[in-house]
N, CA, C and O atoms as CSV, one atom per row, in Angstrom:
chain,resi,resn,atom,element,x,y,z
A,1,VAL,N,N,100.486,110.346,72.687
A,1,VAL,CA,C,101.235,110.865,73.813
A,1,VAL,C,C,100.502,112.094,74.309
A,1,VAL,O,O,100.103,112.947,73.516
A,2,ASN,N,N,100.321,112.190,75.620
A,2,ASN,CA,C,99.676,113.350,76.221
A,2,ASN,C,C,100.699,114.157,76.993
A,2,ASN,O,O,101.574,113.589,77.646
A,3,ALA,N,N,100.601,115.470,76.927
A,3,ALA,CA,C,101.437,116.354,77.737
A,3,ALA,C,C,100.519,117.059,78.719
A,3,ALA,O,O,99.517,117.654,78.320
A,4,ILE,N,N,100.852,116.997,79.995
A,4,ILE,CA,C,100.023,117.622,81.020
A,4,ILE,C,C,100.823,118.746,81.650
A,4,ILE,O,O,101.913,118.530,82.180
A,5,LYS,N,N,100.273,119.938,81.587
A,5,LYS,CA,C,100.936,121.090,82.199
A,5,LYS,C,C,100.510,121.186,83.650
A,5,LYS,O,O,99.416,120.758,84.019
A,6,LYS,N,N,101.397,121.760,84.484
A,6,LYS,CA,C,101.127,121.866,85.917
A,6,LYS,C,C,101.122,123.326,86.348
A,6,LYS,O,O,101.798,124.164,85.752
A,7,ASP,N,N,100.344,123.621,87.401
A,7,ASP,CA,C,100.323,124.978,87.938
A,7,ASP,C,C,101.527,125.197,88.847
A,7,ASP,O,O,102.378,124.318,88.980
A,8,GLU,N,N,101.598,126.388,89.478
A,8,GLU,CA,C,102.762,126.725,90.302
A,8,GLU,C,C,102.910,125.828,91.525
A,8,GLU,O,O,103.986,125.783,92.121
A,9,ASN,N,N,101.845,125.105,91.917
A,9,ASN,CA,C,101.907,124.182,93.049
A,9,ASN,C,C,102.146,122.736,92.615
A,9,ASN,O,O,102.126,121.824,93.441
A,10,GLY,N,N,102.370,122.533,91.327
A,10,GLY,CA,C,102.646,121.190,90.831
A,10,GLY,C,C,101.414,120.362,90.522
A,10,GLY,O,O,101.525,119.182,90.190
A,11,ARG,N,N,100.228,120.976,90.630
A,11,ARG,CA,C,98.990,120.245,90.326
A,11,ARG,C,C,98.726,120.277,88.824
A,11,ARG,O,O,98.965,121.295,88.174
A,12,PRO,N,N,98.236,119.173,88.270
A,12,PRO,CA,C,97.982,119.146,86.828
A,12,PRO,C,C,96.859,120.108,86.438
A,12,PRO,O,O,95.831,120.184,87.112
A,13,LEU,N,N,97.066,120.829,85.358
A,13,LEU,CA,C,96.034,121.701,84.812
A,13,LEU,C,C,95.193,120.902,83.831
A,13,LEU,O,O,95.649,119.905,83.271
A,14,ASP,N,N,93.971,121.345,83.632
A,14,ASP,CA,C,93.054,120.614,82.759
A,14,ASP,C,C,93.130,121.131,81.318
A,14,ASP,O,O,92.097,121.391,80.701
A,15,ASN,N,N,94.321,121.277,80.790
A,15,ASN,CA,C,94.486,121.688,79.393
A,15,ASN,C,C,95.407,120.693,78.688
A,15,ASN,O,O,96.529,121.012,78.296
A,16,GLN,N,N,94.899,119.509,78.549
A,16,GLN,CA,C,95.660,118.398,77.981
A,16,GLN,C,C,95.913,118.631,76.493
A,16,GLN,O,O,95.019,119.054,75.759
A,17,ILE,N,N,97.129,118.352,76.063
A,17,ILE,CA,C,97.502,118.460,74.653
A,17,ILE,C,C,97.877,117.063,74.173
A,17,ILE,O,O,98.652,116.363,74.825
A,18,GLU,N,N,97.331,116.663,73.040
A,18,GLU,CA,C,97.640,115.343,72.498
A,18,GLU,C,C,98.593,115.471,71.320
A,18,GLU,O,O,98.462,116.362,70.481
A,19,TYR,N,N,99.556,114.553,71.281
A,19,TYR,CA,C,100.526,114.497,70.194
A,19,TYR,C,C,100.437,113.109,69.567
A,19,TYR,O,O,100.927,112.143,70.151
A,20,PRO,N,N,99.825,112.991,68.392
A,20,PRO,CA,C,99.730,111.667,67.758
A,20,PRO,C,C,101.112,111.165,67.333
A,20,PRO,O,O,101.938,111.917,66.817
A,21,VAL,N,N,101.331,109.877,67.567
A,21,VAL,CA,C,102.619,109.261,67.251
A,21,VAL,C,C,102.400,107.900,66.598
A,21,VAL,O,O,101.307,107.335,66.649
A,22,LYS,N,N,103.455,107.395,65.990
A,22,LYS,CA,C,103.461,106.015,65.503
A,22,LYS,C,C,104.846,105.453,65.775
A,22,LYS,O,O,105.802,106.199,65.984
A,23,MET,N,N,104.941,104.140,65.771
A,23,MET,CA,C,106.225,103.502,66.023
A,23,MET,C,C,106.751,102.928,64.714
A,23,MET,O,O,106.083,102.140,64.043
A,24,ILE,N,N,107.977,103.348,64.367
A,24,ILE,CA,C,108.639,102.864,63.157
A,24,ILE,C,C,110.035,102.410,63.550
A,24,ILE,O,O,110.793,103.163,64.162
A,25,ASP,N,N,110.370,101.173,63.197
A,25,ASP,CA,C,111.697,100.621,63.502
A,25,ASP,C,C,112.063,100.794,64.976
A,25,ASP,O,O,113.183,101.180,65.310
A,26,ASN,N,N,111.105,100.502,65.846
A,26,ASN,CA,C,111.324,100.536,67.298
A,26,ASN,C,C,111.558,101.952,67.842
A,26,ASN,O,O,112.118,102.112,68.927
A,27,LYS,N,N,111.130,102.983,67.090
A,27,LYS,CA,C,111.260,104.373,67.530
A,27,LYS,C,C,109.904,105.053,67.455
A,27,LYS,O,O,109.125,104.796,66.538
A,28,ILE,N,N,109.622,105.922,68.423
A,28,ILE,CA,C,108.371,106.672,68.437
A,28,ILE,C,C,108.569,107.934,67.609
A,28,ILE,O,O,109.484,108.719,67.858
A,29,ILE,N,N,107.701,108.116,66.621
A,29,ILE,CA,C,107.804,109.235,65.691
A,29,ILE,C,C,106.500,110.037,65.737
A,29,ILE,O,O,105.424,109.463,65.565
A,30,PRO,N,N,106.577,111.358,65.967
A,30,PRO,CA,C,105.359,112.183,65.903
A,30,PRO,C,C,104.801,112.168,64.476
A,30,PRO,O,O,105.560,112.224,63.509
A,31,THR,N,N,103.472,112.092,64.351
A,31,THR,CA,C,102.855,112.075,63.022
A,31,THR,C,C,102.473,113.472,62.558
A,31,THR,O,O,102.144,113.669,61.388
A,32,LYS,N,N,102.513,114.447,63.467
A,32,LYS,CA,C,102.250,115.845,63.118
A,32,LYS,C,C,103.398,116.692,63.640
A,32,LYS,O,O,104.099,116.300,64.573
A,33,ASP,N,N,103.583,117.851,63.033
A,33,ASP,CA,C,104.662,118.749,63.428
A,33,ASP,C,C,104.474,119.215,64.875
A,33,ASP,O,O,103.367,119.568,65.281
A,34,ILE,N,N,105.556,119.211,65.640
A,34,ILE,CA,C,105.537,119.687,67.026
A,34,ILE,C,C,106.477,120.885,67.100
A,34,ILE,O,O,107.675,120.769,66.841
A,35,LYS,N,N,105.916,122.034,67.459
A,35,LYS,CA,C,106.708,123.264,67.497
A,35,LYS,C,C,107.639,123.326,68.705
A,35,LYS,O,O,108.735,123.879,68.616
A,36,ASP,N,N,107.210,122.765,69.825
A,36,ASP,CA,C,108.018,122.784,71.052
A,36,ASP,C,C,109.111,121.720,70.935
A,36,ASP,O,O,108.832,120.525,71.042
A,37,GLU,N,N,110.353,122.154,70.716
A,37,GLU,CA,C,111.475,121.229,70.513
A,37,GLU,C,C,111.706,120.314,71.715
A,37,GLU,O,O,112.070,119.150,71.550
A,38,LYS,N,N,111.494,120.842,72.925
A,38,LYS,CA,C,111.701,120.045,74.140
A,38,LYS,C,C,110.743,118.853,74.160
A,38,LYS,O,O,111.153,117.727,74.440
A,39,ILE,N,N,109.483,119.100,73.865
A,39,ILE,CA,C,108.485,118.023,73.841
A,39,ILE,C,C,108.778,117.061,72.695
A,39,ILE,O,O,108.670,115.845,72.856
A,40,LYS,N,N,109.149,117.603,71.543
A,40,LYS,CA,C,109.470,116.754,70.388
A,40,LYS,C,C,110.616,115.800,70.721
A,40,LYS,O,O,110.526,114.606,70.436
A,41,LYS,N,N,111.690,116.312,71.319
A,41,LYS,CA,C,112.842,115.473,71.692
A,41,LYS,C,C,112.453,114.443,72.753
A,41,LYS,O,O,112.884,113.291,72.698
A,42,GLU,N,N,111.629,114.870,73.726
A,42,GLU,CA,C,111.195,113.944,74.778
A,42,GLU,C,C,110.425,112.772,74.173
A,42,GLU,O,O,110.622,111.625,74.574
A,43,ILE,N,N,109.557,113.056,73.220
A,43,ILE,CA,C,108.791,111.996,72.550
A,43,ILE,C,C,109.730,111.092,71.748
A,43,ILE,O,O,109.637,109.868,71.833
A,44,GLU,N,N,110.621,111.688,70.979
A,44,GLU,CA,C,111.519,110.903,70.127
A,44,GLU,C,C,112.510,110.061,70.936
A,44,GLU,O,O,112.941,109.004,70.476
A,45,ASN,N,N,112.869,110.518,72.121
A,45,ASN,CA,C,113.829,109.782,72.955
A,45,ASN,C,C,113.174,108.800,73.918
A,45,ASN,O,O,113.868,108.033,74.586
A,46,PHE,N,N,111.835,108.815,73.998
A,46,PHE,CA,C,111.135,107.942,74.939
A,46,PHE,C,C,111.304,106.480,74.536
A,46,PHE,O,O,111.265,106.133,73.356
A,47,LYS,N,N,111.493,105.635,75.545
A,47,LYS,CA,C,111.565,104.187,75.327
A,47,LYS,C,C,110.627,103.508,76.317
A,47,LYS,O,O,110.562,103.895,77.484
A,48,PHE,N,N,109.910,102.509,75.856
A,48,PHE,CA,C,109.098,101.690,76.740
A,48,PHE,C,C,110.019,100.764,77.519
A,48,PHE,O,O,111.097,100.411,77.041
A,49,PHE,N,N,109.602,100.369,78.711
A,49,PHE,CA,C,110.426,99.489,79.536
A,49,PHE,C,C,110.821,98.225,78.769
A,49,PHE,O,O,111.937,97.727,78.919
A,50,ALA,N,N,109.916,97.717,77.959
A,50,ALA,CA,C,110.205,96.496,77.190
A,50,ALA,C,C,111.367,96.688,76.217
A,50,ALA,O,O,111.963,95.710,75.768
A,51,GLN,N,N,111.695,97.945,75.887
A,51,GLN,CA,C,112.793,98.215,74.963
A,51,GLN,C,C,114.151,98.263,75.662
A,51,GLN,O,O,115.183,98.067,75.019
A,52,TYR,N,N,114.161,98.523,76.976
A,52,TYR,CA,C,115.457,98.614,77.660
A,52,TYR,C,C,115.568,97.704,78.879
A,52,TYR,O,O,116.672,97.475,79.372
A,53,GLY,N,N,114.462,97.189,79.369
A,53,GLY,CA,C,114.506,96.296,80.526
A,53,GLY,C,C,115.237,95.004,80.191
A,53,GLY,O,O,115.244,94.560,79.043
A,54,ASN,N,N,115.850,94.409,81.206
A,54,ASN,CA,C,116.640,93.203,80.972
A,54,ASN,C,C,116.517,92.283,82.185
A,54,ASN,O,O,116.905,92.643,83.297
A,55,PHE,N,N,115.977,91.104,81.954
A,55,PHE,CA,C,115.834,90.123,83.028
A,55,PHE,C,C,116.654,88.866,82.758
A,55,PHE,O,O,116.294,87.782,83.216
A,56,LYS,N,N,117.743,89.002,82.025
A,56,LYS,CA,C,118.594,87.841,81.741
A,56,LYS,C,C,119.195,87.257,83.010
A,56,LYS,O,O,119.492,86.063,83.061
A,57,ASP,N,N,119.379,88.087,84.036
A,57,ASP,CA,C,119.961,87.614,85.299
A,57,ASP,C,C,118.903,87.245,86.336
A,57,ASP,O,O,119.213,87.117,87.520
A,58,LEU,N,N,117.666,87.075,85.902
A,58,LEU,CA,C,116.577,86.769,86.830
A,58,LEU,C,C,116.874,85.531,87.670
A,58,LEU,O,O,116.497,85.476,88.840
A,59,THR,N,N,117.533,84.555,87.098
A,59,THR,CA,C,117.845,83.332,87.844
A,59,THR,C,C,118.835,83.596,88.981
A,59,THR,O,O,118.957,82.783,89.897
A,60,LYS,N,N,119.539,84.726,88.924
A,60,LYS,CA,C,120.495,85.078,89.981
A,60,LYS,C,C,119.837,85.829,91.140
A,60,LYS,O,O,120.460,86.020,92.184
A,61,TYR,N,N,118.580,86.259,90.964
A,61,TYR,CA,C,117.882,86.956,92.044
A,61,TYR,C,C,117.683,85.975,93.191
A,61,TYR,O,O,117.255,84.842,92.973
A,62,LYS,N,N,117.987,86.399,94.394
A,62,LYS,CA,C,117.922,85.519,95.564
A,62,LYS,C,C,116.737,85.884,96.458
A,62,LYS,O,O,116.261,87.019,96.460
A,63,GLY,N,N,116.279,84.893,97.211
A,63,GLY,CA,C,115.260,85.120,98.238
A,63,GLY,C,C,113.903,85.514,97.709
A,63,GLY,O,O,113.152,86.208,98.394
A,64,GLY,N,N,113.574,85.090,96.518
A,64,GLY,CA,C,112.288,85.446,95.942
A,64,GLY,C,C,111.147,84.626,96.515
A,64,GLY,O,O,111.324,83.475,96.914
A,65,ASP,N,N,109.980,85.237,96.549
A,65,ASP,CA,C,108.750,84.552,96.946
A,65,ASP,C,C,108.019,84.230,95.648
A,65,ASP,O,O,107.424,85.111,95.028
A,66,ILE,N,N,108.066,82.960,95.239
A,66,ILE,CA,C,107.554,82.566,93.927
A,66,ILE,C,C,106.392,81.598,94.082
A,66,ILE,O,O,106.463,80.638,94.849
A,67,SER,N,N,105.311,81.867,93.335
A,67,SER,CA,C,104.205,80.911,93.292
A,67,SER,C,C,103.862,80.656,91.824
A,67,SER,O,O,103.934,81.554,90.985
A,68,TYR,N,N,103.489,79.410,91.541
A,68,TYR,CA,C,103.209,79.008,90.171
A,68,TYR,C,C,102.082,77.999,90.172
A,68,TYR,O,O,102.105,77.032,90.934
A,69,ASN,N,N,101.100,78.219,89.325
A,69,ASN,CA,C,100.001,77.287,89.161
A,69,ASN,C,C,100.053,76.766,87.725
A,69,ASN,O,O,99.610,77.452,86.804
A,70,PRO,N,N,100.595,75.552,87.525
A,70,PRO,CA,C,100.723,75.025,86.166
A,70,PRO,C,C,99.381,74.678,85.529
A,70,PRO,O,O,99.295,74.520,84.312
A,71,GLU,N,N,98.332,74.559,86.346
A,71,GLU,CA,C,97.011,74.233,85.802
A,71,GLU,C,C,96.441,75.406,85.013
A,71,GLU,O,O,95.760,75.200,84.009
A,72,ALA,N,N,96.710,76.639,85.454
A,72,ALA,CA,C,96.119,77.818,84.823
A,72,ALA,C,C,96.769,78.186,83.487
A,72,ALA,O,O,95.974,78.473,82.592
A,73,PRO,N,N,98.007,78.227,83.208
A,73,PRO,CA,C,99.141,78.454,84.107
A,73,PRO,C,C,99.346,79.954,84.371
A,73,PRO,O,O,99.290,80.772,83.453
A,74,ILE,N,N,99.583,80.290,85.634
A,74,ILE,CA,C,99.889,81.662,86.033
A,74,ILE,C,C,101.007,81.630,87.067
A,74,ILE,O,O,101.225,80.616,87.730
A,75,TYR,N,N,101.708,82.743,87.195
A,75,TYR,CA,C,102.792,82.799,88.172
A,75,TYR,C,C,102.892,84.188,88.789
A,75,TYR,O,O,102.366,85.170,88.266
A,76,SER,N,N,103.584,84.231,89.914
A,76,SER,CA,C,103.866,85.477,90.617
A,76,SER,C,C,105.217,85.305,91.295
A,76,SER,O,O,105.501,84.253,91.868
A,77,ALA,N,N,106.043,86.330,91.230
A,77,ALA,CA,C,107.357,86.285,91.880
A,77,ALA,C,C,107.659,87.659,92.456
A,77,ALA,O,O,107.467,88.676,91.788
A,78,LYS,N,N,108.133,87.688,93.701
A,78,LYS,CA,C,108.466,88.951,94.355
A,78,LYS,C,C,109.898,88.878,94.862
A,78,LYS,O,O,110.297,87.895,95.485
A,79,TYR,N,N,110.671,89.933,94.589
A,79,TYR,CA,C,112.076,90.002,94.998
A,79,TYR,C,C,112.376,91.373,95.594
A,79,TYR,O,O,111.798,92.377,95.177
A,80,GLN,N,N,113.273,91.413,96.560
A,80,GLN,CA,C,113.824,92.679,97.043
A,80,GLN,C,C,115.086,92.941,96.229
A,80,GLN,O,O,116.030,92.152,96.265
A,81,LEU,N,N,115.099,94.041,95.502
A,81,LEU,CA,C,116.249,94.366,94.660
A,81,LEU,C,C,117.222,95.293,95.383
A,81,LEU,O,O,116.933,95.792,96.470
A,82,THR,N,N,118.355,95.510,94.773
A,82,THR,CA,C,119.318,96.492,95.269
A,82,THR,C,C,119.393,97.621,94.241
A,82,THR,O,O,118.924,97.473,93.112
A,83,ASN,N,N,119.974,98.728,94.630
A,83,ASN,CA,C,120.130,99.845,93.701
A,83,ASN,C,C,121.181,99.566,92.633
A,83,ASN,O,O,121.324,100.343,91.689
A,84,ASP,N,N,121.922,98.461,92.771
A,84,ASP,CA,C,122.908,98.073,91.762
A,84,ASP,C,C,122.290,97.278,90.613
A,84,ASP,O,O,122.955,97.021,89.609
A,85,ASP,N,N,121.029,96.890,90.753
A,85,ASP,CA,C,120.355,96.116,89.714
A,85,ASP,C,C,120.265,96.941,88.421
A,85,ASP,O,O,119.982,98.139,88.462
A,86,TYR,N,N,120.502,96.300,87.293
A,86,TYR,CA,C,120.492,96.977,85.995
A,86,TYR,C,C,119.181,97.723,85.755
A,86,TYR,O,O,119.198,98.892,85.368
A,87,ASN,N,N,118.040,97.058,85.983
A,87,ASN,CA,C,116.747,97.684,85.712
A,87,ASN,C,C,116.480,98.863,86.641
A,87,ASN,O,O,115.896,99.861,86.220
A,88,VAL,N,N,116.900,98.759,87.895
A,88,VAL,CA,C,116.735,99.864,88.845
A,88,VAL,C,C,117.562,101.062,88.375
A,88,VAL,O,O,117.089,102.198,88.412
A,89,LYS,N,N,118.781,100.811,87.940
A,89,LYS,CA,C,119.632,101.898,87.427
A,89,LYS,C,C,118.990,102.563,86.209
A,89,LYS,O,O,119.023,103.786,86.075
A,90,GLN,N,N,118.409,101.758,85.330
A,90,GLN,CA,C,117.765,102.309,84.135
A,90,GLN,C,C,116.561,103.174,84.505
A,90,GLN,O,O,116.367,104.242,83.926
A,91,LEU,N,N,115.758,102.724,85.456
A,91,LEU,CA,C,114.600,103.513,85.885
A,91,LEU,C,C,115.044,104.828,86.510
A,91,LEU,O,O,114.463,105.876,86.224
A,92,ARG,N,N,116.060,104.787,87.356
A,92,ARG,CA,C,116.561,106.011,88.001
A,92,ARG,C,C,117.151,106.980,86.975
A,92,ARG,O,O,117.065,108.197,87.143
A,93,LYS,N,N,117.744,106.443,85.923
A,93,LYS,CA,C,118.319,107.283,84.868
A,93,LYS,C,C,117.222,108.009,84.077
A,93,LYS,O,O,117.410,109.147,83.647
A,94,ARG,N,N,116.085,107.345,83.890
A,94,ARG,CA,C,115.023,107.878,83.044
A,94,ARG,C,C,113.969,108.685,83.795
A,94,ARG,O,O,113.324,109.553,83.208
A,95,TYR,N,N,113.787,108.410,85.086
A,95,TYR,CA,C,112.711,109.049,85.852
A,95,TYR,C,C,113.255,109.663,87.133
A,95,TYR,O,O,114.250,109.201,87.693
A,96,ASP,N,N,112.586,110.704,87.579
A,96,ASP,CA,C,112.942,111.361,88.836
A,96,ASP,C,C,112.289,110.568,89.967
A,96,ASP,O,O,111.116,110.777,90.276
A,97,ILE,N,N,113.034,109.673,90.575
A,97,ILE,CA,C,112.518,108.836,91.663
A,97,ILE,C,C,112.999,109.457,92.970
A,97,ILE,O,O,114.197,109.454,93.255
A,98,PRO,N,N,112.059,109.996,93.777
A,98,PRO,CA,C,112.428,110.824,94.933
A,98,PRO,C,C,112.855,110.059,96.183
A,98,PRO,O,O,112.696,110.567,97.293
A,99,THR,N,N,113.381,108.875,96.030
A,99,THR,CA,C,113.860,108.114,97.182
A,99,THR,C,C,115.098,107.323,96.771
A,99,THR,O,O,115.254,106.950,95.608
A,100,ASN,N,N,115.964,107.076,97.730
A,100,ASN,CA,C,117.134,106.231,97.468
A,100,ASN,C,C,116.869,104.783,97.850
A,100,ASN,O,O,117.731,103.921,97.680
A,101,LYS,N,N,115.665,104.517,98.372
A,101,LYS,CA,C,115.304,103.165,98.775
A,101,LYS,C,C,115.311,102.224,97.576
A,101,LYS,O,O,114.816,102.572,96.504
A,102,ALA,N,N,115.869,101.042,97.758
A,102,ALA,CA,C,115.844,100.030,96.695
A,102,ALA,C,C,114.435,99.444,96.604
A,102,ALA,O,O,113.779,99.254,97.628
A,103,PRO,N,N,113.971,99.159,95.398
A,103,PRO,CA,C,112.592,98.701,95.232
A,103,PRO,C,C,112.405,97.199,95.409
A,103,PRO,O,O,113.351,96.411,95.397
A,104,LYS,N,N,111.131,96.847,95.573
A,104,LYS,CA,C,110.707,95.452,95.472
A,104,LYS,C,C,110.261,95.260,94.032
A,104,LYS,O,O,109.687,96.164,93.424
A,105,LEU,N,N,110.525,94.091,93.499
A,105,LEU,CA,C,110.109,93.747,92.144
A,105,LEU,C,C,109.007,92.710,92.237
A,105,LEU,O,O,109.155,91.698,92.922
A,106,LEU,N,N,107.901,92.960,91.550
A,106,LEU,CA,C,106.810,91.999,91.472
A,106,LEU,C,C,106.611,91.646,90.006
A,106,LEU,O,O,106.379,92.518,89.168
A,107,LEU,N,N,106.703,90.364,89.711
A,107,LEU,CA,C,106.453,89.856,88.362
A,107,LEU,C,C,105.218,88.974,88.419
A,107,LEU,O,O,105.134,88.073,89.253
A,108,LYS,N,N,104.262,89.228,87.538
A,108,LYS,CA,C,103.072,88.385,87.440
A,108,LYS,C,C,102.866,88.075,85.975
A,108,LYS,O,O,103.208,88.875,85.103
A,109,GLY,N,N,102.310,86.918,85.712
A,109,GLY,CA,C,102.064,86.611,84.319
A,109,GLY,C,C,101.273,85.351,84.111
A,109,GLY,O,O,101.023,84.576,85.034
A,110,SER,N,N,100.884,85.169,82.863
A,110,SER,CA,C,100.231,83.931,82.464
A,110,SER,C,C,101.197,83.199,81.552
A,110,SER,O,O,102.061,83.807,80.921
A,111,GLY,N,N,101.040,81.907,81.492
A,111,GLY,CA,C,101.932,81.108,80.662
A,111,GLY,C,C,102.984,80.422,81.502
A,111,GLY,O,O,102.866,80.346,82.725
A,112,ASN,N,N,104.008,79.926,80.844
A,112,ASN,CA,C,105.071,79.192,81.531
A,112,ASN,C,C,105.884,80.112,82.424
A,112,ASN,O,O,106.073,81.287,82.111
A,113,LEU,N,N,106.356,79.580,83.523
A,113,LEU,CA,C,107.148,80.352,84.483
A,113,LEU,C,C,108.433,80.887,83.863
A,113,LEU,O,O,108.919,81.940,84.276
A,114,ASP,N,N,108.990,80.184,82.882
A,114,ASP,CA,C,110.233,80.656,82.262
A,114,ASP,C,C,110.010,81.832,81.314
A,114,ASP,O,O,110.966,82.375,80.760
A,115,GLY,N,N,108.738,82.229,81.126
A,115,GLY,CA,C,108.439,83.407,80.314
A,115,GLY,C,C,108.487,83.182,78.823
A,115,GLY,O,O,108.480,84.141,78.052
A,116,SER,N,N,108.537,81.921,78.397
A,116,SER,CA,C,108.708,81.637,76.973
A,116,SER,C,C,107.391,81.561,76.204
A,116,SER,O,O,107.401,81.313,74.998
A,117,SER,N,N,106.270,81.767,76.869
A,117,SER,CA,C,104.994,81.566,76.192
A,117,SER,C,C,104.253,82.876,75.953
A,117,SER,O,O,104.638,83.938,76.444
A,118,VAL,N,N,103.177,82.762,75.181
A,118,VAL,CA,C,102.311,83.911,74.952
A,118,VAL,C,C,101.530,84.192,76.229
A,118,VAL,O,O,101.486,83.362,77.137
A,119,GLY,N,N,100.915,85.366,76.291
A,119,GLY,CA,C,100.135,85.746,77.457
A,119,GLY,C,C,100.583,87.089,77.993
A,119,GLY,O,O,101.374,87.789,77.360
A,120,TYR,N,N,100.070,87.450,79.177
A,120,TYR,CA,C,100.410,88.761,79.729
A,120,TYR,C,C,101.545,88.651,80.734
A,120,TYR,O,O,101.749,87.610,81.358
A,121,LYS,N,N,102.264,89.730,80.872
A,121,LYS,CA,C,103.327,89.860,81.874
A,121,LYS,C,C,103.155,91.229,82.520
A,121,LYS,O,O,103.023,92.234,81.821
A,122,LYS,N,N,103.156,91.275,83.835
A,122,LYS,CA,C,103.089,92.545,84.564
A,122,LYS,C,C,104.362,92.664,85.385
A,122,LYS,O,O,104.742,91.743,86.108
A,123,ILE,N,N,105.012,93.808,85.261
A,123,ILE,CA,C,106.263,94.076,85.966
A,123,ILE,C,C,106.041,95.312,86.818
A,123,ILE,O,O,105.630,96.354,86.307
A,124,GLU,N,N,106.308,95.208,88.112
A,124,GLU,CA,C,106.112,96.360,88.995
A,124,GLU,C,C,107.307,96.524,89.919
A,124,GLU,O,O,107.700,95.588,90.616
A,125,PHE,N,N,107.879,97.715,89.918
A,125,PHE,CA,C,108.958,98.089,90.829
A,125,PHE,C,C,108.342,99.038,91.852
A,125,PHE,O,O,107.892,100.125,91.491
A,126,THR,N,N,108.315,98.642,93.125
A,126,THR,CA,C,107.747,99.492,94.172
A,126,THR,C,C,108.877,100.025,95.036
A,126,THR,O,O,109.540,99.272,95.749
A,127,PHE,N,N,109.089,101.335,94.964
A,127,PHE,CA,C,110.149,101.988,95.728
A,127,PHE,C,C,109.654,102.371,97.121
A,127,PHE,O,O,110.348,102.141,98.112
A,128,VAL,N,N,108.452,102.958,97.200
A,128,VAL,CA,C,107.853,103.355,98.477
A,128,VAL,C,C,106.385,102.984,98.431
A,128,VAL,O,O,105.692,103.263,97.452
A,129,GLU,N,N,105.909,102.347,99.509
A,129,GLU,CA,C,104.496,101.992,99.597
A,129,GLU,C,C,104.046,102.208,101.029
A,129,GLU,O,O,104.262,101.362,101.897
A,130,LYS,N,N,103.416,103.354,101.265
A,130,LYS,CA,C,102.874,103.641,102.587
A,130,LYS,C,C,101.738,104.633,102.428
A,130,LYS,O,O,101.578,105.241,101.370
A,131,LYS,N,N,100.961,104.793,103.466
A,131,LYS,CA,C,99.800,105.678,103.415
A,131,LYS,C,C,100.235,107.090,103.029
A,131,LYS,O,O,101.108,107.678,103.667
A,132,GLY,N,N,99.625,107.616,101.993
A,132,GLY,CA,C,99.912,108.967,101.548
A,132,GLY,C,C,101.100,109.104,100.613
A,132,GLY,O,O,101.341,110.186,100.078
A,133,GLU,N,N,101.850,108.021,100.406
A,133,GLU,CA,C,103.015,108.106,99.519
A,133,GLU,C,C,103.266,106.760,98.850
A,133,GLU,O,O,103.540,105.762,99.516
A,134,ASN,N,N,103.171,106.750,97.544
A,134,ASN,CA,C,103.485,105.560,96.759
A,134,ASN,C,C,104.387,105.962,95.603
A,134,ASN,O,O,104.062,106.869,94.837
A,135,THR,N,N,105.508,105.293,95.484
A,135,THR,CA,C,106.415,105.530,94.364
A,135,THR,C,C,106.655,104.179,93.707
A,135,THR,O,O,107.280,103.291,94.288
A,136,TYR,N,N,106.149,104.039,92.485
A,136,TYR,CA,C,106.284,102.759,91.801
A,136,TYR,C,C,106.315,102.965,90.294
A,136,TYR,O,O,105.950,104.027,89.789
A,137,PHE,N,N,106.749,101.950,89.596
A,137,PHE,CA,C,106.788,101.928,88.141
A,137,PHE,C,C,106.172,100.606,87.703
A,137,PHE,O,O,106.524,99.550,88.229
A,138,THR,N,N,105.254,100.661,86.742
A,138,THR,CA,C,104.592,99.451,86.252
A,138,THR,C,C,104.679,99.378,84.734
A,138,THR,O,O,104.535,100.386,84.043
A,139,ALA,N,N,104.915,98.186,84.230
A,139,ALA,CA,C,104.877,97.937,82.787
A,139,ALA,C,C,104.052,96.676,82.568
A,139,ALA,O,O,104.211,95.685,83.280
A,140,ASN,N,N,103.181,96.725,81.588
A,140,ASN,CA,C,102.370,95.571,81.228
A,140,ASN,C,C,102.676,95.192,79.787
A,140,ASN,O,O,102.723,96.045,78.902
A,141,LEU,N,N,102.878,93.917,79.570
A,141,LEU,CA,C,103.172,93.406,78.234
A,141,LEU,C,C,102.176,92.307,77.911
A,141,LEU,O,O,101.764,91.550,78.789
A,142,HIS,N,N,101.799,92.227,76.659
A,142,HIS,CA,C,100.916,91.149,76.218
A,142,HIS,C,C,101.547,90.526,74.978
A,142,HIS,O,O,101.683,91.174,73.940
A,143,PHE,N,N,101.926,89.267,75.103
A,143,PHE,CA,C,102.570,88.557,74.002
A,143,PHE,C,C,101.536,87.745,73.246
A,143,PHE,O,O,100.760,86.995,73.838
A,144,LYS,N,N,101.533,87.904,71.926
A,144,LYS,CA,C,100.621,87.168,71.058
A,144,LYS,C,C,101.452,86.333,70.092
A,144,LYS,O,O,102.606,86.664,69.819
A,145,PRO,N,N,100.871,85.252,69.574
A,145,PRO,CA,C,101.617,84.469,68.587
A,145,PRO,C,C,101.884,85.318,67.342
A,145,PRO,O,O,101.052,86.139,66.956
A,146,SER,N,N,103.027,85.122,66.728
A,146,SER,CA,C,103.333,85.870,65.503
A,146,SER,C,C,102.540,85.284,64.349
A,146,SER,O,O,102.086,84.141,64.405
A,147,ASN,N,N,102.382,86.072,63.318
A,147,ASN,CA,C,101.654,85.621,62.134
A,147,ASN,C,C,102.595,85.095,61.066
A,147,ASN,O,O,102.220,84.993,59.898
A,148,ASP,N,N,103.815,84.762,61.460
A,148,ASP,CA,C,104.800,84.241,60.503
A,148,ASP,C,C,104.313,82.925,59.915
A,148,ASP,O,O,103.815,82.057,60.632
A,149,GLU,N,N,104.459,82.791,58.634
A,149,GLU,CA,C,104.048,81.537,57.985
A,149,GLU,C,C,105.180,80.944,57.213
A,149,GLU,O,O,105.023,79.888,56.600
């Protein structure tokens, strides 16, 4: 985990501090002592999108632009979401998103369209996309076969 300090104008300073971490029981744990309690709590409370995101209602999304190539197999799906969407609410709760505009959701991946296979998945929520201003959230997942025997 990296912490980037900013100057009085909000620009990042070039004094990066690294905090080594490991994941135990689905929780991020610092491996070295952190004196700054605020940073320590932020690290311990951090969750990856894959830990809280939920696409169980994906079949209820309407008006999507979906393409699928079963030969590869790869897929892409784009939806206009509302601010009532569970994932949008979760992102707004966790991050300071400076717009009330509802995002577009872009899903890309390899494997079966139903998401049941190994391969990569890219999830992108775009709140604002225009020259000079982009507000978006991206998560990338890579699923590998388990080593269960």
